[in-house]
C-alpha positions as CSV (number, residue, x, y, z in Angstrom):
1,M,-7.7,131.8,-166.0
2,S,-7.5,130.1,-169.2
3,S,-4.1,130.4,-171.4
4,N,-6.5,131.8,-174.2
5,A,-7.3,135.1,-172.5
6,H,-6.3,137.1,-175.8
7,E,-9.6,135.3,-177.1
8,T,-11.7,136.4,-174.3
9,K,-11.6,140.1,-174.7
10,L,-10.6,140.8,-171.2
11,F,-9.5,144.3,-170.7
12,F,-8.2,146.5,-168.0
13,S,-9.7,150.0,-168.4
14,T,-9.5,153.4,-166.7
15,F,-11.5,156.3,-167.2
16,T,-11.1,159.6,-165.6
17,N,-13.4,162.6,-164.8
18,L,-12.7,165.7,-166.9
19,N,-9.4,167.5,-165.5
20,W,-9.3,165.0,-162.6
21,I,-12.3,166.8,-161.0
22,A,-13.8,164.7,-158.3
23,I,-17.1,164.2,-159.8
24,L,-17.6,160.7,-158.4
25,K,-16.9,162.0,-154.8
26,E,-20.5,161.7,-154.0
27,D,-22.2,158.3,-153.3
28,T,-25.3,159.1,-155.6
29,R,-22.7,159.5,-158.5
30,K,-21.0,156.5,-157.7
31,K,-24.3,154.5,-157.6
32,I,-25.0,155.9,-161.2
33,V,-21.6,154.1,-162.2
34,L,-22.5,150.8,-160.3
35,D,-26.2,150.9,-161.9
36,S,-24.6,151.1,-165.4
37,L,-22.2,148.4,-164.7
38,K,-24.9,146.3,-163.3
39,F,-27.2,146.8,-166.4
40,L,-24.2,145.8,-168.9
41,V,-23.8,142.6,-166.7
42,D,-27.4,141.8,-166.7
43,D,-27.7,142.4,-170.3
44,K,-24.8,140.2,-170.9
45,R,-22.6,143.0,-172.6
46,I,-20.0,142.4,-170.0
47,T,-18.5,140.1,-167.5
48,L,-17.2,142.1,-164.6
49,Y,-14.2,140.9,-162.7
50,G,-13.1,143.9,-160.9
51,F,-13.7,147.4,-160.2
52,V,-13.3,150.3,-158.1
53,I,-14.7,153.9,-158.2
54,M,-12.8,156.6,-157.0
55,P,-13.7,160.2,-156.4
56,N,-12.2,161.2,-159.9
57,H,-11.5,158.0,-162.0
58,I,-12.9,154.4,-162.2
59,H,-10.8,151.3,-163.0
60,L,-12.5,148.1,-164.6
61,L,-11.4,144.6,-165.1
62,W,-14.3,143.4,-167.7
63,Q,-14.7,140.9,-170.4
64,I,-16.5,142.2,-173.6
65,A,-19.2,139.9,-174.9
66,E,-17.9,138.0,-177.8
67,E,-20.1,139.7,-180.5
68,L,-19.6,143.1,-179.3
69,E,-16.5,145.5,-179.6
70,L,-14.7,147.4,-176.8
71,K,-15.1,150.5,-178.4
72,D,-18.9,150.2,-178.6
73,V,-19.5,149.1,-175.1
74,Q,-17.2,151.7,-173.6
75,R,-18.9,154.5,-175.7
76,D,-22.3,153.5,-174.4
77,F,-21.2,153.1,-170.9
78,L,-19.6,156.6,-170.6
79,K,-22.3,158.2,-172.7
80,F,-25.1,156.9,-170.5
81,T,-23.2,157.6,-167.1
82,A,-22.2,161.1,-168.3
83,Q,-25.7,161.9,-169.0
84,K,-27.0,160.5,-165.8
85,I,-24.2,162.5,-163.7
86,R,-24.9,165.7,-165.7
87,F,-28.6,165.3,-164.7
88,N,-27.6,164.6,-161.0
89,L,-25.4,167.8,-160.9
90,L,-28.3,170.1,-162.6
91,D,-31.1,168.6,-160.1
92,T,-28.9,169.3,-157.2
93,N,-27.7,172.7,-158.4
94,N,-24.2,171.6,-158.0
95,R,-21.3,174.0,-158.8
96,L,-19.3,171.3,-160.2
97,I,-21.3,171.7,-163.3
98,D,-19.6,175.0,-164.1
99,D,-16.1,173.3,-164.2
100,L,-17.5,170.7,-166.7
101,L,-18.4,173.4,-169.4
102,V,-16.6,172.7,-172.6
103,Y,-18.6,174.4,-175.4
104,S,-17.5,172.0,-178.0
105,K,-19.8,171.6,-181.1
106,D,-21.2,168.4,-179.7
107,R,-21.7,169.1,-176.3
108,M,-21.8,171.9,-173.8
109,T,-20.4,169.7,-170.7
110,Q,-18.1,167.0,-170.5
111,I,-17.8,164.5,-167.6
112,W,-15.2,161.9,-168.7
113,E,-11.7,162.7,-170.4
114,R,-11.8,161.4,-173.9
115,N,-9.7,158.4,-174.9
116,G,-9.9,156.5,-171.6
117,L,-7.2,153.8,-171.1
118,S,-8.0,150.3,-172.1
119,F,-5.7,147.3,-173.0
120,M,-6.4,143.6,-173.3
121,L,-4.9,141.3,-170.6
122,N,-3.5,138.1,-172.0
123,N,-1.8,136.5,-169.2
124,T,-2.7,135.4,-165.7
125,K,0.2,137.3,-163.9
126,T,-0.7,140.8,-165.7
127,T,-4.5,140.1,-165.0
128,L,-3.8,139.3,-161.3
129,Q,-1.4,142.4,-161.0
130,K,-4.0,144.7,-162.3
131,L,-6.7,143.2,-160.1
132,N,-4.5,143.9,-157.1
133,Y,-3.8,147.3,-158.3
134,I,-7.5,148.1,-158.6
135,H,-8.1,146.8,-154.9
136,Q,-5.2,148.9,-153.6
137,N,-6.2,152.2,-155.2
138,P,-8.4,153.3,-152.1
139,I,-5.8,152.6,-149.5
140,K,-2.9,154.5,-151.2
141,E,-1.3,157.4,-149.4
142,K,-2.9,159.8,-152.0
143,W,-6.4,158.8,-151.2
144,K,-6.6,157.1,-147.6
145,L,-10.2,156.2,-148.3
146,S,-10.1,153.3,-146.1
147,E,-7.6,151.3,-143.9
148,T,-8.0,148.0,-146.1
149,P,-9.1,147.3,-149.6
150,E,-12.3,145.3,-148.2
151,E,-13.3,148.1,-146.3
152,Y,-13.8,150.5,-149.2
153,Y,-17.5,149.8,-150.4
154,Y,-17.0,151.0,-154.0
155,S,-14.8,148.1,-155.1
156,S,-14.8,144.5,-155.8
157,A,-12.0,143.9,-153.1
158,K,-14.6,142.7,-150.3
159,Y,-16.0,140.1,-153.0
160,Y,-12.5,138.5,-153.4
161,S,-12.1,138.5,-149.5
162,S,-15.5,137.2,-148.4
163,G,-17.0,135.6,-151.6
164,I,-20.0,137.9,-151.1
165,D,-21.1,140.0,-154.1
166,E,-23.2,142.7,-152.7
167,F,-23.5,144.2,-156.0
168,E,-24.7,140.9,-157.6
169,M,-22.8,141.6,-160.8
170,L,-19.3,140.1,-160.2
171,T,-17.5,137.1,-161.5
172,H,-14.5,135.6,-160.1
173,I,-11.4,136.0,-161.9
174,N,-10.9,132.2,-161.7
175,E,-13.7,131.8,-164.0
176,V,-12.2,133.6,-167.0
């Protein structure tokens, strides 16, 4: 990682489902998030270095394209995934939709908590700590989604251990 990470617009972000509801427990909804990230990478809006999709939140280690603003990319990503997840819930008659009713002036349902956490990473030590945190998430006592980080499919951990990018959207953190 270069010493001018501040200029690279490298961020650690966390986005949580409304009221920590496990909206992303189903693989079909995790795939919506994956497909959206892949689109952003292919469209050169972001470079994705690390991620994990948990049942009720996601963590990203991503770099925003120089000509774009984090808030705009974030807004588009969250709005698109929320709409697709909402359609999925409606199409499958999932009762979770009832827990997402908010009746605000601009929407009736809400998938993501407002004001996700994002902060710029400006040194190698913190960046590697956040990448490790992302990869350790599924094996924490609270979740126990897998025995090792690499076993959990919806994460970049396997890429870092094997070098194989099954998602065809990751860039190694050493390339920052």
